[in-house]
C-alpha positions in Angstrom: 0.0 0.0 0.0 1.3 3.4 -0.9 1.2 6.2 1.6 0.1 9.6 0.3 1.1 12.6 2.4 -0.1 16.2 2.4 2.1 18.6 4.4 2.6 17.1 7.8 -0.6 15.0 7.9 -0.1 11.3 8.2 -1.9 8.5 6.6 -4.6 6.8 8.6 -4.2 3.1 8.8 -7.1 0.7 9.3 -8.2 0.2 12.9 -7.1 -2.8 15.1 -8.6 -6.1 14.0 -9.6 -5.0 10.5 -8.7 -7.8 8.2 -9.0 -8.8 4.6 -8.7 -12.1 2.8 -8.3 -12.4 -1.0 -10.7 -15.1 -2.2 -9.7 -15.0 -5.9 -7.7 -12.9 -8.3 -7.5 -12.8 -12.1 -6.2 -10.4 -14.8 -8.1 -9.8 -18.0 -7.2 -7.2 -20.7 -4.9 -5.2 -18.4 -7.3 -5.1 -15.5 -7.0 -7.0 -12.2 -10.2 -8.4 -10.7 -9.8 -9.2 -7.0 -12.5 -10.6 -4.9 -11.8 -10.0 -1.2 -13.7 -10.4 2.1 -13.1 -7.6 4.6 -14.0 -7.7 8.3 -14.3 -4.5 10.3 -14.8 -5.1 14.1 -17.3 -2.8 16.0 -15.8 0.7 16.6 -13.1 0.3 13.9 -12.6 1.8 10.4 -10.9 1.2 7.2 -8.7 4.3 7.6 -8.8 7.1 5.0 -8.0 5.8 1.5 -8.9 5.8 -2.2 -8.7 3.3 -5.0 -7.0 3.4 -8.4 -10.0 1.5 -9.9 -13.6 1.0 -9.2 -14.7 -1.0 -6.2 -18.0 -2.9 -5.8 -19.1 -4.1 -2.4 -21.8 -6.2 -0.8 -22.5 -6.0 2.9 -22.8 -9.6 4.1 -23.2 -8.7 7.8 -23.4 -5.6 10.0 -23.8 -2.0 9.0 -21.2 0.1 7.2 -21.2 3.8 7.6 -19.3 5.6 4.7 -17.9 9.1 4.8 -16.5 11.3 2.1 -13.5 13.7 2.3 -15.7 16.6 3.4 -16.4 14.5 6.6 -20.0 14.0 5.4 -21.8 10.7 5.6 -22.4 9.6 2.0 -24.1 6.2 2.8 -25.2 3.8 5.4 -25.1 0.2 4.1 -26.9 -2.5 6.0 -26.6 -6.3 5.5 -27.9 -7.2 2.1 -27.0 -3.9 0.5 -24.4 -3.0 -2.2 -22.2 0.0 -2.8 -19.8 1.2 -5.4 -16.7 3.4 -4.9 -15.3 5.4 -7.8 -11.6 5.6 -8.6 -9.1 8.3 -8.0 -7.5 10.5 -5.3 -10.4 12.9 -5.6 -12.6 10.2 -4.0 -10.9 9.8 -0.6 -13.3 8.1 1.9 -13.5 6.0 5.0 -15.7 3.1 6.0 -16.6 2.9 9.7 -18.4 0.3 11.8 -20.5 2.3 14.3 -22.5 -0.8 15.3 -22.1 -3.5 17.8 -21.6 -6.4 15.4 -18.7 -7.0 12.9 -19.1 -5.7 9.4 -18.3 -8.3 6.8 -17.9 -7.0 3.2 -17.5 -9.0 0.0 -15.6 -6.6 -2.3 -14.7 -6.8 -6.0 -11.8 -4.5 -7.0 -11.5 -3.7 -10.7 -8.0 -2.1 -10.9 -5.3 -1.3 -13.5 -3.0 -4.3 -13.6 -0.5 -4.1 -10.7 -2.3 -1.4 -8.8 -2.6 -1.7 -5.0 -6.0 -2.6 -3.6 -6.1 0.8 -1.9 -3.9 3.8 -1.3 -3.7 5.4 2.2 -4.6 9.0 2.5 -4.3 11.5 5.4 -7.3 12.4 7.5 -8.9 15.4 5.6 -9.6 17.1 8.9 -12.5 15.1 10.3 -12.7 15.0 14.1 -13.8 11.4 14.3 -10.6 9.8 13.0 
């Protein structure tokens, strides 16, 4: 994972206990397709980040609260719902588990070949991270 810095701000890593397991990976026509399961324990977050390609997620368990770089909530995704995250460093975001149960996400990353799954970003000034 690359670390992106702005001034003296530091990247915000995922919280304790956040884990991801790659289920399958393939490359077709210069794009990497990676299916991964991510678990976010209660009270934890993904850390601020962005993706170099589009991400498609399905909430298998729990409730994911999603925030944009203006510190605004831009979605609350409960079990059974899906979400998409656009690519680029102009789409910095964070996923937080504000509930009491783990959030389990099934995520498909569609990335340029060789790109990291995500790129860390500094906290844009939100007081909750």
